[in-house]
C-alpha positions as CSV (number, residue, x, y, z in Angstrom):
1,M,0.0,0.0,-0.2
2,K,1.1,3.5,-0.8
3,K,2.5,5.6,1.9
4,P,0.2,8.6,2.6
5,F,2.0,12.2,1.8
6,V,1.3,13.3,5.3
7,P,0.5,11.1,8.3
8,Q,-3.0,10.6,8.9
9,D,-3.1,12.4,12.2
10,F,-1.2,15.4,10.7
11,Q,-3.4,18.8,11.1
12,V,-2.8,20.4,7.8
13,P,-2.1,24.1,8.3
14,E,-5.2,26.0,6.7
15,T,-3.4,29.7,6.7
16,L,-0.4,31.5,6.9
17,E,-0.5,35.3,7.6
18,T,2.1,37.9,7.5
19,N,1.7,41.6,7.4
20,L,1.9,41.5,3.5
21,F,-0.3,38.8,2.5
22,R,-2.5,35.6,3.7
23,L,-1.9,32.1,2.5
24,R,-5.2,30.1,2.4
25,T,-6.5,27.1,0.8
26,L,-7.2,27.5,-2.9
27,T,-10.7,26.6,-3.9
28,V,-13.0,27.3,-7.1
29,H,-14.4,30.2,-5.5
30,D,-11.0,31.8,-6.3
31,V,-11.1,31.5,-10.0
32,V,-12.0,35.1,-10.8
33,K,-9.0,36.5,-8.9
34,D,-6.6,33.7,-9.6
35,Y,-7.4,33.9,-13.5
36,D,-6.6,37.7,-13.4
37,A,-3.3,37.0,-11.6
38,V,-2.3,34.2,-13.9
39,M,-3.3,36.3,-17.0
40,T,-1.4,39.5,-16.2
41,S,1.7,37.2,-15.4
42,V,1.8,35.1,-18.3
43,D,5.5,35.9,-19.6
44,H,6.6,35.7,-15.8
45,L,5.1,32.6,-15.0
46,Q,6.6,30.7,-18.2
47,G,10.1,31.3,-16.7
48,V,9.0,30.2,-12.9
49,F,8.4,26.8,-13.9
50,G,11.2,26.2,-15.9
51,S,11.6,26.2,-19.6
52,H,10.2,22.5,-19.9
53,R,6.5,23.9,-19.0
54,D,4.5,26.3,-21.4
55,W,2.0,27.1,-18.6
56,P,-0.1,29.2,-18.6
57,Q,0.0,29.6,-22.5
58,G,-3.4,29.2,-23.8
59,L,-5.2,28.7,-20.4
60,T,-8.8,29.5,-20.6
61,F,-11.1,30.8,-17.8
62,E,-12.9,27.4,-17.9
63,Q,-9.7,25.4,-17.7
64,D,-8.5,27.6,-14.9
65,L,-11.7,26.5,-13.0
66,I,-11.1,22.8,-13.7
67,D,-7.4,23.3,-12.4
68,L,-8.7,24.9,-9.3
69,G,-11.4,22.2,-8.6
70,W,-8.4,19.6,-9.1
71,H,-6.3,21.5,-6.7
72,Q,-9.1,21.8,-4.2
73,K,-10.1,18.0,-4.4
74,E,-6.4,16.8,-4.1
75,F,-6.2,19.1,-0.8
76,Q,-9.3,17.3,0.5
77,R,-7.7,14.0,-0.3
78,R,-4.4,15.0,1.4
79,S,-2.6,14.1,-1.7
80,S,-1.2,17.7,-2.5
81,F,-1.9,21.1,-1.0
82,T,-2.2,24.3,-3.0
83,Y,-2.7,27.5,-1.5
84,T,-3.7,30.8,-2.9
85,V,-1.7,34.0,-1.7
86,M,-4.1,36.7,-1.3
87,S,-3.9,40.3,-0.1
88,L,-4.9,40.9,3.4
89,D,-8.1,42.5,2.3
90,E,-8.9,39.5,0.1
91,S,-9.2,41.7,-3.1
92,R,-6.2,40.5,-5.2
93,C,-4.7,37.2,-5.7
94,L,-0.9,37.6,-5.4
95,G,0.3,34.2,-6.5
96,C,0.2,30.4,-5.4
97,V,2.0,27.7,-3.4
98,Y,1.9,24.2,-4.3
99,I,3.2,21.4,-1.9
100,Y,3.6,18.2,-3.9
101,P,4.8,14.7,-3.1
102,P,8.2,14.0,-4.2
103,T,9.2,12.9,-7.6
104,R,12.6,12.1,-6.2
105,G,13.2,9.8,-3.5
106,D,15.9,11.9,-1.8
107,F,12.9,14.4,-0.9
108,E,9.9,14.2,1.3
109,A,7.9,17.1,-0.4
110,E,8.4,19.5,-3.3
111,V,7.5,22.9,-3.0
112,Y,6.7,25.4,-5.8
113,L,5.4,29.1,-5.8
114,W,4.9,32.0,-7.7
115,V,3.9,35.8,-7.2
116,R,2.0,38.0,-9.7
117,Q,4.4,40.0,-12.2
118,S,3.2,43.0,-10.8
119,E,4.6,42.0,-7.3
120,V,7.9,40.7,-8.2
121,G,9.5,44.2,-8.5
122,K,8.1,44.8,-5.0
123,G,10.3,42.2,-3.3
124,L,7.2,39.6,-2.5
125,D,8.6,36.8,-4.3
126,E,11.7,36.7,-2.0
127,V,9.6,37.5,0.9
128,L,6.9,34.5,0.0
129,F,9.6,32.2,-0.4
130,N,11.5,32.9,2.8
131,S,7.9,32.9,4.7
132,V,7.0,29.7,3.0
133,K,10.1,27.9,3.7
134,K,10.2,28.9,7.4
135,W,6.4,27.7,7.7
136,I,7.3,24.2,6.0
137,Q,10.1,24.2,8.4
138,E,7.9,24.7,11.6
139,K,4.6,23.6,10.6
140,W,5.1,20.5,8.3
141,P,6.2,17.2,8.9
142,F,9.0,17.1,6.3
143,A,12.6,17.0,7.0
144,K,14.0,17.3,3.5
145,V,11.9,19.4,1.1
146,A,13.2,20.3,-2.5
147,Y,12.4,24.0,-3.9
148,P,13.0,23.2,-7.9
149,G,13.9,26.6,-9.5
150,R,15.0,28.0,-6.4
151,E,17.4,26.1,-4.3
152,I,18.0,23.7,-7.1
153,N,18.1,25.2,-10.5
154,W,15.9,23.8,-13.3
155,S,18.5,22.1,-15.6
156,D,20.0,20.1,-12.5
157,W,16.4,19.2,-11.4
158,M,15.2,17.9,-14.7
159,R,18.7,16.1,-15.4
160,A,18.2,14.1,-12.0
161,L,14.6,13.1,-12.8
162,V,15.6,12.0,-16.1
163,S,18.4,9.8,-14.8
164,M,16.0,8.2,-12.0
């Protein structure tokens, strides 16, 4: 039987709040704000997940709704955890954080994140990454976490996956 991603008795954190943003569970109800964040950041996002991914090129509103539903269901099943990064007043989606099971045996989880293009120059990307990394260390049951595209460059990450 496959080992669960997180222990059954682990209380999955619902939020992380700082003086700049609120991280909370992503749901289908976030689609309008999420789609706006994605579509205003297409060029930026194509570099965030490495050159091997063309997301979000061609993403439609309907496809984004389906993606959000999928993420919401995976969260309910505890098979992966996706959080939306919201402004404190909830008026704007500022990005997303994804916590996935490992694709490599030397890690216990993989974490990916992005902020909308308009927030990169304001330093939010670095603040979010540092906040999430600390949150994962303090609140999650993972001893070794991969941050592809951040602490591991994409070419090394992809090369390691191919050699497995």
